[in-house]
BAVOPA-53101 format. One line per 2 residues: their letters; for each residue x, y, z of C-alpha. Coordinates in steps of 0.1 Angstrom, whole numbers. Example, Ala and Ser with C-alpha at 12.3 -4.5 7.8 and 13.67 -1.06 7.14 Angstrom:
<sites>
as> 123 -45 78 | 137 -11 71
</sites>
This chain:
<sites>
ms> -411 -725 432 | -443 -716 414
vq> -451 -679 411 | -485 -668 398
pl> -487 -637 374 | -494 -606 393
tr> -515 -575 385 | -508 -538 392
ad> -535 -540 418 | -515 -567 436
at> -485 -544 435 | -503 -519 456
ar> -505 -543 486 | -488 -528 516
tg> -462 -555 520 | -425 -548 525
qp> -395 -568 513 | -368 -584 534
ka> -333 -570 534 | -322 -599 512
vw> -343 -586 483 | -328 -551 487
av> -293 -566 488 | -297 -584 455
af> -315 -554 440 | -285 -532 449
as> -261 -558 433 | -284 -558 402
vi> -280 -521 398 | -242 -524 398
af> -243 -554 375 | -264 -536 349
mg> -242 -505 351 | -215 -526 334
ig> -235 -524 301 | -226 -488 294
lv> -199 -481 321 | -170 -481 297
dp> -186 -459 270 | -172 -426 283
il> -137 -440 288 | -132 -457 254
kp> -115 -428 238 | -93 -420 269
ig> -82 -456 271 | -72 -456 234
eq> -53 -423 237 | -34 -432 269
lh> -26 -468 259 | -20 -460 223
as> -47 -483 210 | -68 -480 178
pa> -106 -478 180 | -108 -515 168
qv> -85 -526 196 | -104 -506 223
sl> -137 -520 210 | -125 -554 220
lf> -134 -545 255 | -170 -551 244
ts> -162 -580 221 | -145 -601 249
ym> -172 -592 274 | -201 -601 252
av> -185 -633 237 | -178 -648 271
tg> -212 -637 284 | -229 -655 255
ia> -209 -687 259 | -214 -686 297
ml> -251 -683 293 | -251 -719 281
vt> -239 -732 314 | -254 -709 339
gv> -285 -731 342 | -263 -761 347
is> -243 -744 374 | -273 -729 393
sr> -294 -761 392 | -265 -780 408
fg> -250 -755 433 | -280 -734 441
ak> -289 -697 434 | -270 -682 463
kt> -237 -698 455 | -241 -690 418
ll> -249 -654 426 | -219 -650 449
ag> -196 -667 424 | -207 -642 398
la> -202 -612 422 | -168 -625 432
ii> -156 -629 396 | -168 -594 388
iv> -150 -579 418 | -117 -596 409
fa> -117 -589 372 | -130 -553 374
gl> -102 -546 399 | -76 -562 376
ag> -88 -542 347 | -83 -511 367
vs> -46 -519 374 | -39 -529 338
nt> -13 -512 317 | -20 -526 282
ig> -52 -528 261 | -47 -566 259
ei> -48 -569 296 | -80 -549 299
vg> -97 -569 271 | -87 -602 289
fr> -100 -590 322 | -133 -578 306
ag> -137 -613 294 | -136 -626 330
wg> -160 -599 339 | -184 -612 313
lg> -184 -646 329 | -192 -631 363
na> -220 -610 348 | -236 -640 331
lf> -237 -660 364 | -251 -630 383
ia> -277 -619 357 | -290 -654 350
ta> -297 -659 387 | -307 -625 401
la> -344 -625 392 | -350 -660 405
ti> -332 -650 437 | -352 -619 443
vg> -385 -637 436 | -374 -666 459
aa> -364 -643 487 | -396 -622 485
sg> -419 -624 515 | -456 -617 509
gv> -450 -591 481 | -436 -607 450
ak> -451 -580 428 | -432 -553 446
ai> -401 -574 444 | -404 -576 406
il> -411 -539 403 | -380 -533 425
ye> -360 -556 401 | -372 -537 370
aa> -363 -504 387 | -328 -517 396
lg> -323 -527 359 | -334 -493 347
ig> -313 -474 372 | -283 -495 363
ia> -286 -490 326 | -292 -453 329
tg> -265 -446 355 | -238 -468 342
pl> -226 -443 315 | -230 -415 340
lg> -209 -431 366 | -184 -440 339
gl> -182 -404 329 | -178 -390 364
lg> -152 -415 375 | -136 -415 341
gi> -131 -377 344 | -106 -384 372
sw> -89 -414 355 | -100 -440 330
rg> -92 -466 358 | -118 -450 380
pf> -149 -468 367 | -132 -502 370
fg> -123 -496 407 | -157 -481 414
vs> -175 -513 402 | -151 -535 422
vl> -158 -516 454 | -195 -514 449
mt> -197 -552 441 | -177 -560 472
ia> -203 -542 493 | -230 -561 475
fv> -212 -594 480 | -210 -588 518
av> -247 -579 519 | -257 -610 500
vv> -236 -633 522 | -251 -618 554
ll> -287 -612 543 | -297 -638 517
pe> -307 -673 529 | -301 -704 509
lp> -328 -711 483 | -340 -745 473
kp> -324 -761 442 | -345 -773 412
sq> -356 -809 415 | -342 -817 380
pt> -307 -805 370 | -304 -787 337
si> -287 -805 307 | -259 -786 289
ta> -272 -798 256 | -307 -784 261
pf> -301 -749 246 | -288 -764 214
ka> -318 -788 211 | -341 -758 217
lr> -328 -740 186 | -344 -767 164
hr> -377 -749 170 | -382 -724 142
gl> -398 -697 163 | -369 -696 187
lt> -344 -698 159 | -362 -669 141
vs> -361 -645 171 | -325 -655 179
lt> -312 -647 144 | -332 -615 144
al> -315 -605 176 | -281 -615 163
ly> -285 -591 133 | -299 -561 151
nf> -272 -565 177 | -247 -553 150
gf> -266 -520 151 | -270 -520 189
ft> -233 -525 197 | -222 -502 169
ll> -242 -475 186 | -228 -485 220
ay> -192 -492 213 | -183 -471 183
tp> -203 -438 186 | -180 -423 213
fp> -151 -422 188 | -168 -400 161
ld> -184 -379 189 | -149 -371 202
mg> -161 -354 233 | -150 -355 270
ty> -159 -383 294 | -186 -362 312
ai> -203 -353 279 | -203 -389 267
gf> -216 -401 301 | -246 -377 300
if> -254 -386 264 | -255 -423 271
cg> -273 -417 304 | -301 -401 283
wg> -301 -432 260 | -303 -455 290
il> -332 -436 306 | -353 -438 274
la> -344 -475 270 | -354 -483 305
va> -387 -463 303 | -396 -478 270
sv> -388 -513 282 | -409 -512 313
ff> -437 -488 304 | -441 -483 266
ap> -435 -519 253 | -464 -536 272
kl> -489 -509 262 | -479 -509 226
qr> -479 -547 225 | -515 -548 239
rf> -527 -523 214 | -509 -532 181
gs> -495 -568 187 | -460 -581 193
lp> -448 -588 157 | -459 -554 142
mm> -443 -535 171 | -411 -555 169
gl> -409 -549 131 | -416 -512 135
sl> -392 -506 163 | -364 -524 144
gl> -372 -505 112 | -371 -472 131
fa> -338 -481 147 | -324 -490 112
ad> -335 -456 99 | -319 -439 129
la> -286 -456 122 | -289 -446 85
vm> -294 -410 95 | -264 -411 117
gl> -244 -426 89 | -256 -399 65
fa> -247 -371 89 | -218 -388 107
eh> -198 -355 106 | -224 -337 126
ki> -222 -343 163 | -256 -330 171
vl> -272 -356 148 | -251 -383 164
iv> -262 -372 199 | -299 -371 190
gv> -295 -404 172 | -280 -421 203
vv> -306 -408 227 | -336 -415 205
ag> -324 -450 198 | -331 -458 235
lf> -368 -457 227 | -367 -481 198
lg> -343 -505 215 | -363 -505 247
vn> -395 -515 230 | -379 -541 208
nt> -357 -557 235 | -387 -563 258
li> -410 -577 230 | -385 -598 212
te> -371 -614 244 | -407 -619 258
av> -412 -638 225 | -383 -660 234
mi> -400 -672 265 | -430 -685 245
sa> -416 -692 210 | -407 -729 217
pv> -421 -756 240 | -390 -756 263
er> -382 -743 297 | -378 -705 298
st> -343 -708 312 | -333 -731 283
as> -348 -708 257 | -331 -678 273
aa> -297 -696 272 | -301 -706 236
ys> -312 -671 226 | -285 -653 245
fv> -258 -676 230 | -269 -667 194
rf> -276 -630 198 | -243 -623 217
sg> -224 -636 187 | -236 -604 170
ga> -228 -584 201 | -193 -598 202
aa> -185 -592 165 | -200 -558 159
pw> -177 -536 181 | -145 -549 165
ia> -159 -547 130 | -173 -512 136
gk> -139 -501 149 | -120 -515 119
lg> -145 -499 94 | -143 -466 113
eh> -106 -464 107 | -114 -460 70
si> -147 -440 71 | -166 -428 102
al> -199 -434 84 | -194 -470 74
pf> -201 -486 108 | -234 -469 110
wl> -244 -480 75 | -234 -516 83
ga> -255 -514 115 | -284 -501 96
ac> -282 -528 70 | -279 -556 95
ta> -309 -542 115 | -329 -540 83
aa> -320 -576 76 | -332 -584 111
va> -367 -571 101 | -366 -593 70
vl> -357 -624 91 | -386 -616 115
fa> -410 -612 86 | -399 -645 70
gr> -404 -664 102 | -437 -647 112
ra> -458 -679 108 | -437 -696 135
la> -444 -666 158 | -481 -662 150
hl> -491 -674 185 | -472 -647 204
dd> -501 -626 214 | -521 -656 226
hn> -499 -654 258 | -494 -619 272
pa> -480 -618 307 | -496 -595 333
ph> -478 -562 339 | -449 -567 363
sv> -452 -605 360 | -422 -628 363
de> -424 -635 325 | -421 -597 317
aq> -392 -592 341 | -374 -621 326
ai> -379 -607 292 | -366 -573 301
tv> -335 -589 317 | -325 -610 287
gd> -332 -581 264 | -309 -557 282
</sites>
């Protein structure tokens, strides 16, 4: 299906969307909640299940590792079985494994079930945007705006829901996701029609071949490095903060709001004014400085709180720009580039939480310093590969285009 880029003027057209679009958008909100849902309950899980910070952080490690690997095959699966079946498979897997995590009694069980959850999330996220666009009727621009809104709401409210339900029991957030995803599953079954399959099935080797292109390899390695900082912030900071589930939920909700606003609104404007590479380098440099300040004042909770929330601005801008760059950094299909990029960058996302947890057992500041160093190294990699990315600003998608929505999705 060919979709032309759309302008903001197009988005004002008075065209509604069918119920199928709303059903998938609702499921998208719940799926993106999973990013920060467990933040508020990390410490309670560790206390009640007698697990160390490093062991608890494996909830992120298993989730991200499986998500990254699964991204290599989502295109293969959806191109053979269709978007609706892939979407439903992802939802069903999340329902089952989120529920199983809720009834677990050991940290090892939760870590294992979070891995299964990561598989479901990969299948869902890789298919959701294409499904919404394919189901749109006469108002694709509004459908994409709705998708971006769903992403932002999910990222911002995930920690909040985790804090509210976690205040009752650490099992609450897991059961909450399972119930909400069940509602979404039924809605998709009833409301979403079958969508046409691609004429050419995707090859499983395509993502690896795509990494031969220096531009794609550069942005992938850059993302791998700054993900050490990103997931140090996300998975480790709740431990030195040592606050209640409600407080952690509200703090990371603030982070999510700024990340979503920066992704959707600030990044495109800054890109048009200053260029992609300068803004990517600046946002990563500011994030590295933010982590360094958090490391320097790791004993001061107010500094950590401000550092977490402000980081949302830097990460939101960078996530959108660097993953938009993925879409045009190599002469391959966008889905192939996205799969290759996600596989590489999630390696950093998988390793960082466990490493941060182990370092934090010796010094609460060390994880932040490592995150800052890795993020600074990401800037160096980006600078070294700048020639392969010199063409980025020759192709700027229109606001609320499919390209931009894809970029935001992969980034977050």
